[in-house]
N, C-alpha and C positions, 0 to 999 in steps of 0.2 A: 784285309787292306793290302794294297800294293806298297812295297817299301824297297828302297834301294839297299845296296850292300853295306852301307855305313850305318844302318839303323842301330845296331848294337854297340857302335863306337860313340854315337851321340847320346843315346839313352842307356840307362843302367838296368834295363830289363834283364833279369837273371836267366841265363841259359843253363838248363839242367843237363842237356845233351847237345852236342854239336859244337862247331867252332864259330865264335862270334864274328870272326873276320871273314869267313868264307861261306857262312850258312845261306846267305841270300845273294851270292855272287853269280851263280849260273842260272840261266833261264829255267823255268818250271821247277824252282826250288821252293819248298814250303817249310816254315817254322810254325809248329802248333803250340798252343798253350797246354798245360797239364790236363785241364778239363777236356779240351778237344781231343787230346791223345787218348784219354781214358774213354771218351765217347766212341771213338772210331776203332780203337785197337784193344780196349780192355786192359789186361795186365801184360799183354805182349809188348815187346820192344818195337816202337814205331820207326826207329831210325832205318833209313834206306827203303822203307816200304813205299808203295805208290798209292795215290788216290786219284780219282777222276773228278775233274772240275766240271760240274753240271753245265749244260748249255754249250760250252765249247767242246765238251767231251774229250778233253785232253788230259793225259796222264801227267801227274806231277809227283816229285820225289820228296819225301820227308827228310830234311837235312838238319833239323834241330827241334828241340822241345824246350819251351821256356816256362818259368813259373807264371801262374795266372797274374795278369795285370791288375793292380789294385783298383777298387771301384772309383776312387777319386782321381784317377788319371784322365787327362784330356784325351789321350789316345786309348780307345777301347777296341780290342780285336782278339779273337781266339785263333786267328790264322793270318800270318804274313806271307804273301807271295812275292817272289822277287820281281822288282819293277821291270827287269829285262824280259819278263814273260808277257808284257802287254801286247807285243806283236802277235804271238801265238793265240792269246786269249781273245783279243778284240780285232785282230786282223790289221793292226796298225802299229807302227813303232812308238817308242816312248816319247819321241819328239824332243829329246834333250837339247837339240840345236835350234829349236824354234822358240824365239824370244817372245812371240805373241801368244804362246801357249801358257795359260795360267790355271791348268787343271790340278796342280799338285800343291800341297803345303810344303814349304821348305823350312827346315829347322837349322839354325846356324849356331854351332857351339863356339863361343868366343874364348880366347885365351884369358887367363886370370888377369884382372886389373885393366882389361880393355875398355876404352871409352866408347860405348855403343853409339852415342851421338856423333862422335868424330868419325866412326866407321860409316854411319848413315849418310854423313855429309859427302862421302866419296862415291855414293851410289849413282848420282846423276852422270858423272864422267864415265863411270863403269858402264852404264846403260848406253851412253852415247857411243862408246867404243864398240860395243857388241851389237847394238841395235839401232844406232842413229840413222844410218842410211835407209834401212828398211822402214823405220818409223816415219821418216819424212815421205817415203814413197806411199805408204798406207795412210798418211795424214793421221797418225796416232801419237798419243803422248802417254808414255808409261812412266811409272815411278815405283820405287821400292821403299819399304819402310820396315823398321824392326819393331817388334813388340815383345816385351819380356814374357816368358812362358807363364810366370806366376800371376801375370795380370789377365791372362786369357779368360779364365773362368768368371771372374767377378767384374772385370772392367772393359773387356773387349767388345767392340761393335761389329766384329766380323761374323759372317754366317758360317754354318757348317759344323759347329760343335755345340755340345750342351753347355749352356752358360747359366750362371747364377746372377744375383743382383747385389751389388755392394750397398745400394740404398736400403734394401731389405735387411741386410746385416746390421746397418747402422740403426734402423728403426727398432729392431728387436733388442739391440744393445741398450738403447735408450729405455725401452720398456723394462728390461732387466734391472737397470739402475733405479727406475721408478718403483719397481716392486720391492727392492731392497730398502729404498728410502721410506716407503710406506710401513714396512716392517719395523724399521728403526723408530719411526714416529710413534707407532703403537707402543713400543718398549718405553720410550721417553714419557709418553702421556700416562701410561698405566703406572709406571714407577713413581713419577712425581705426584700423580693423583692419590696414590696409596701411601704417600710418604709418612702420613700420620702413624701408620702401623709400625714404622721403624723409628719414630721420633724418640721414644723413651730409650731405645737401644743406643741411639746416637748420644742422648743426654748422659746416660750412665758411662759410656765409653769416654766422653770428654771429661766427666768428673774424675775418673780414675787416671787421667793424664794423656789420653789419645789426642794427637794433633789432627788438625783438619786435613792435612796432606795425607796422613795415614788412613783416615776414613775415606777420603776420595779415592785413594788407591785401592782400598778394599772393595768399594762398589764397582769400580772399573774392572777389577779382576773377576768379580762375580759375573759381570756382563760378558767378559771374554770367555769365561768357562761355559756360560749358556750357549754362546755362539760356537764354541768348539764342539760341544755335544751335538748341536744342530748340524755342524759340518760333517761329523761322522755319520749321522743319520742321513744326510743329503747324499753322501757317497753311496750308501746302501740303496737309497731310493733311485738314484740315477742309474745304477747298474740294473735294477729291476725294471725301471720304466723306459729305458733307452730304446728297446725294440718298439714299444708303443709310440714313442716320439718319432722314431724313424718312419713308422707307418703313417703318422699324421703329417710329417714334414716332407715325405717322399724322398728322404735322404738315406744314406748308408753310413751313419756315424758309428764307428767301432767302439765297443766297450774298452778296447785297449787304450783309448785316450786317457782313461783313469788309472792305467798302470804305469804311465810315464811319470817318473819322480818329479820332473820339472813342473808338470801340470799340477800335481798334488801340492807341491810347495807353494805355487802361486795361489791356489785356492785356499790353502791354509792361511797364508798371509792375508788374503782378502777377508777371511772370516775373522781373523784377529783384528783387522782394521775396522770391520763393521762393529765388532764388540766394543772397541774403544770409542767409536763414533756414537753408538747408541748409549753407551754408559757414561759419556763425559758430562753432559748436562745434569742428569739425575745425581751424579756423584757430587757435583757442586752444590746442588740444592739440598741434598740430604746431609752433607757434611757441614752446612751453614747453620743448622738448627742451634739455637741458644739453649744450653742445658738447664738454666734456671726456669725458662718459660715452659719447656716441654715437660719437665719433671713436675711442674705445678699444674699441668694439664691444659695450659693456654697455648694451643698450637694452631697455627693457620698457615696454609701454603701461600697465602698472599694473593693480591689482585694481579700482580705481574705473572704469577704462575698460571692463574686462570686464563689470562689473555693469551699466554703462550700456548696452552693446551688447545684453546679454541682456534688459534692461528694454525696450529698443526693439523687440526681436523679439516679446516678449510683447504689447506695444502693437499691433504690426502684426497679429498673429494674433487678438488680441481683436477688432479691427475686422473681420477676415476672417470670424470665427465669427459675429459679429453679423449680417453680411451673408448668411451661409449660412442662419442661422436665419430671417432675414427672407424669403429666397427660398422656403424650405419653407413658411412660414406664408402667404405671398401665394398660392402655388399651391394650398395646402390650402383657403384661403378661396374661391378661384375654383372649385375642384372642388365645394366644398360648395354654392355658389350654383347651379351648373349641375345638380346632382343633387337639389336640394330639390324636394319635392312642391309644385307651384304651385297645386293645387286645381282645375285645369281641364285639358282636353285641347287641346293646341296643334298636334298632329301633322297633317300632310297637309291644312292649311287655307290656301287661297288668299284673299287680301284684294284687292279692287278698289275704288278710289275712283270712285264714279259721279258725284260733283259734283251730286247731286240731279237728275240728268237725268230728264226727263218720261217717258222710256221704260224706266226702270230696273225697274219691276215686270214689264213685258213680257219684259225680258231674263232676270229671275229665273225666270219661268215656262218660258221656252224651255230652260233648263238641264236640266230633268227628262228630256229626250229624249236626253241625252248618256250613253252607257255609261261607267260608272266614276264618275259624279257621285253622291255619297251624300246630301248635304243642302245647303241654302243658307239664309242669314238676313241680315236687314238690321239695322244698328245705327249709332249715332253714333260709336262708338269700339270698340276691341278692346284686350285686355290688352297692356300695353306701350306703348300710345298715350296721347295726352292725353285729357282729359275735361272736361266742363262742370262748373262749380261752381254750385250752386243754393241760394238762400236759401229755407228751408223752415220751416213751422210743423208740428211733430209732437206727437202725444199721447204723453206719457211714462208711466212706470209709475204715477205718482201720479194720473194722469188730467188733469194740467195740460198746457197748450199750451206746448211748448218751442221757442223760436226758435233755429235753428241753420243752419249752412252745410254742405252735404253735396255730395260728389262724385256726379255724375249720369251715367248711361248711358241714352240712348234706345234701345229695342230693339223687335224685332217678336216675334211669338208663338213663333218657332222658335229664338230666340237661346240661351235657357238650356239647352235640350235639345242644341243643336248643340255647345256647348262643354262639355257634361257637368258643369255646376256641380251641386253636391250641395245638395238641399233638406233643411234640418234641421227646418223647421216650415212648415206650410201647404202651398202649392202654387205652381207656376209659372204664367205667363200661359197662357190657353187660349182658343181660339176658341169653346168651348162656353159661355163666360160673356160675355154681351154687355157687361157693365159693365167688363170688363177693358180695353177699348179706350179708356176715358176716366176710370175711377174706381179704378184698381188700381195698387198699387206693391209691388215686391219689394225688400227691403233685405238687407244682409249682417249677419253676427253683430256686427261692430264697430259698426254703426249701432244695432243693438238694444241693445248694452251702453251706448252713449252716451246712450240714452234711459232708462237705468236698469233695463232688463229683464235679470234674471239667467237666465231661461229663454227661449229664442227663441220658444217657442209662445205666451208671454204677449204678444208684440208683434203677433201675427196678429189682425186685426180692428180694430186701432187706427186713429184718424183721421189724415189728413195734409192739408195745404194748401200747395201748391207752385206758385208763379207763377200763382195764381188757379185751379189745377186741384185740386179737392177729391176725396177718396175714402178708401179703406181699404187698409191693408197686408194683402196676401193671402199672403205667404210670406217666409221668411227663408232666405238662402243661407249655406252654410258659407263662412267667409272664404277668399278666394283672392287670390293675388298679382297684382293688376292693374297694379302698378308694380314697379320694381326692388326686389330684396331689401335694398337699402341703406335702404329706407324701411319704416316700420311700415305695416301694412294700415290704411287709413283707412275711416271710415264711407262706404258707397256705397249708392246707391239706383238702381233701374231703373224706368223707366216706358215704356209703349207710346205712341209719338208719331210717326205716319207722316211728317209733314212734316220731321222732323229726321234721317231715316235716310239717310245718304249713303254708308256703306260696305256692301259686300256680302261676306260670308264664305262661302266655298264649300269644303265638305269633299269631298275627292276620294280615289279609290282610289290606292294606290301602284303598282299594276300598270299598265303602259303609260302612264305619266304624261305623256310628251311629246305623245302623240296626244290626250289629254284636254285639255291646255292649248291645243293647236291648235284643237280643236273649240270650246272656250269662246271663243277669240279670233275664230273665224269667226262665232259667234252675235253677239258684241259688234259686229263690223264691219258686220253686216247690220242690227242693230237700233239701235245708237248710233254711226253712222258719223262723226259730227262731233266725236268725242272719241278721243284716242289710247288704245289698249289698254295699260294699265299695271297690273301686279300685283306682289305680293310674298307670300312664305309667312310665316305667323305665327311659326313657330318661329325662323326667321332674324331676323325683325323684333324679336321679344322678346329674343333673344340680343344684339342690337345695344346694348342697355342696358349690357352688360358689356364692350363693346369697349374702353372706356377702361381698365377694370381689366385686360383682357388685355394691352393695350399697356404699362400700368404694370408688369405682371409681367414682360414681355419685356425692358423697359428695365432694371428692377431686376436681373434675372438677368444681363444682359450687363455691366452696371457692376460687379456683384459678381464676376463671372469676371475682369474686368479688374483689380480690386483684389487678388484672390487671386493672379492671375498675377504682378503686380508684387511682392507679398509673397514669392512663391516665388523670384523672381529674386534678391532680397536674401538669402533663406535659402540659395540655391545658392551665392552668392558667399561667404557666411560659412562654409558647409560646406567649400568648396574651400580657403579660407584656413586653417580649422582643421585640415584634413587635412594641408596642407603643414607647418604648425607641429608636428604630431605624427608626422612621417614616421619619425624615428629610434625613437620609442616603439613605433610599429607594427612596425618591423623587429625590435626586441628581443622583443616579445610573440610574433611568429611563430617566432623562433628557439627560444623557450621552449615552443612547442607550441600556441599559440593558433590556433584555426580561423578560416576566413573569416567564419563567422556570429558568432563571438566579437568579431572586429574590427568588423564592421558594427554589432553591438549597442553596442559601446563608443562608436563615433563618433555613433550615432544617439540614444542615450539622453538626452544633454544637451539636444538640440533638442526631442525628443518631450516631455520634462518641461516645457519652456517652453510648448509648445502646451497641455498639460494645465492649467498655471497660467492661460493665456489663456482656456481654456474656463470655468474657475471664475469669472473676472472678467466674461467676456462674457455668461454665462447670464442674470443678473439685468438687465443692460443691454438685452439683446435682448428679454427678456420685457416689460420696461417699454415699449420702443419699439413693438413689434408689438401689444401690448395697447392702446396709444393709437391706433394705426392702425386696429385692428378696431372701435373705437368709432364709426367713420363708417358702420358697417353695422348696420342694425337686426337682421338675422339673420346670425349669425356663428359660426364654428367656435371651438373652445377650443384653447388652447395646452397641449399635453400633454408629459409628460416625454420621450417618444420623439423629439420634435423636437430637443431639446438633445442627446440621445444620438446621433442621426443626424448632427447638425452636428459634434459632437465627433469622431465616428468619421471623418467626411469630412475634417476638418481634420488629424487624425493621419495618415490615409492620404496626403493631399496632401503633408504635410511629409515623411513617410517616403520617398515616391517621389522627392521633390525632392532629398533628401540621399543617398539610397541609391546613386545613380550614382557619386558621388565616394567614398562609403564602400566600395563593392564594388571600385572601381578601386584604391583604396589597399590594401585587404585582400588583393587578388590579386597585388600587386606583389612582386617578388623581395626578400626581406629583405637580400640582399647589396647591392642597389642602394639600399635604404632606409638601411642603416647607413653607406653611403659618401656619402649626401646631405649637402651643406653647408648 
């Protein structure tokens, strides 16, 4: 990265060698990371050594070595080159005095207690003083805004940096709470259901003088101890499984997060809180037993306890069904995006960054001799990559000049044909028209609509003025997705501009692909030997836009499976207890001729009915949640009835399989043993 001399005064990147105030002051100065210094110089001292920057073939001097930048930093670089080097590297000055130049990110370190909003309010007058006259002359309108650095990763809408999703963080936080609640419900259900096993203990303790408060406190402490043991086990499991989670999530979360005392204290307090929450109701139930009744053997948890347990099962499966619906919708949306017609052909296309090398045209010409090479074209960008934004003056439908900001691709004569963009009006760039090299523009349908044209053909022949280049619109392209399907297609224009064409797109045959790539690499090394051969395929590059959604889907599915598994554990425990409670009833029914299937249906029907109730409650909740999630996608699938039917069927099957083992076991038991059971 290029960086000016104040980099190490604004950021706390640690310099191991060099002066933070002067390391990037002089032209052709370089600060390396520890890893880069090790890579290029081994164990030797790199300070004062020179390296040659490829392409420009200019020597630069090592003036500093810094500690490797952490993985979670917004700024990721192994090498900082002084900004004053831009003139030597790119043949142009840094343009510090040009207020229309927006090529650099500017970081402003504010004094303590500064009101950022108050400072931002002064920017219009500041821009008017420095740029007012020039802006009026160019008919431009610039504005500056501040954005807190801590907001950039999760909340920023700016392009150019790796970003996350605050909505995904919130979704997974909610799922985490759901998983904890399901676990708490299991504890409450199983503890109260098996309350009879401790009824006599409670009766004896009360007879010898134990107060209800003492008993309640005892049961809560037991719950907290269980959670504390689970807390210790979870720390161990987190340390062991974190690398696997990082691989699944595509993140680099350090195990050091568990070494921070504050984090451990928070997690410990959370586990204690969960222990109290899970143990509170069972402690009230168990401590309320009357000693006379329980010691005489007349014990019952009561109708209210049964209703509560059933309500909690419904709550568990409501969450589970919501997560099942969510999983289906997430994968339906991902499949929808991957199978959507993008409006261009991205197959078998290699992309190489030439960095505007002076021999790039010779390299392109040499490719025609390679068997299997179909076509090649130059451009400033490709679909799925970034693009320039250009201030433009365009003739609209009324014949007036409309000032607008448009996305811009610089392309050559072959670009439109290579990607098979569809022309809906006019024509593409052509070598047969000399004016196309300087006075022609092709726009997309969205650009035509933004200018008021209801028919694309009405835009053909209209005037434009962009960055001092004037001419006519010669064609209109059918809209194509040059960005992720999360975004609407924006107005886009294309112009022929040889100096701005840094990317070469090469369409190749799928037959014998390795040998074609090897031949292209050989041409590159012969013609452009001072640059490394680096390429990627457009289809893979475009699909990278959905990598975050893929990871989201994988995480969502795994957490959903975990939540459903925990729900099933609780259901299995309740089914086991219910079977034990009805052992004699099962024996009597078998003596009277009930079949195994009759018994299984008898034991299953109660739980299946609870799942059906959960489906009714979960469906509107799931629809609302996933409908909200889908609003982040400009192009999205619809949530149809079959999603809820499939989720309900899955939940019923999961519940039935969970309880069927105990039900079948009880149904096949000998009625003699069942009737003898105490």
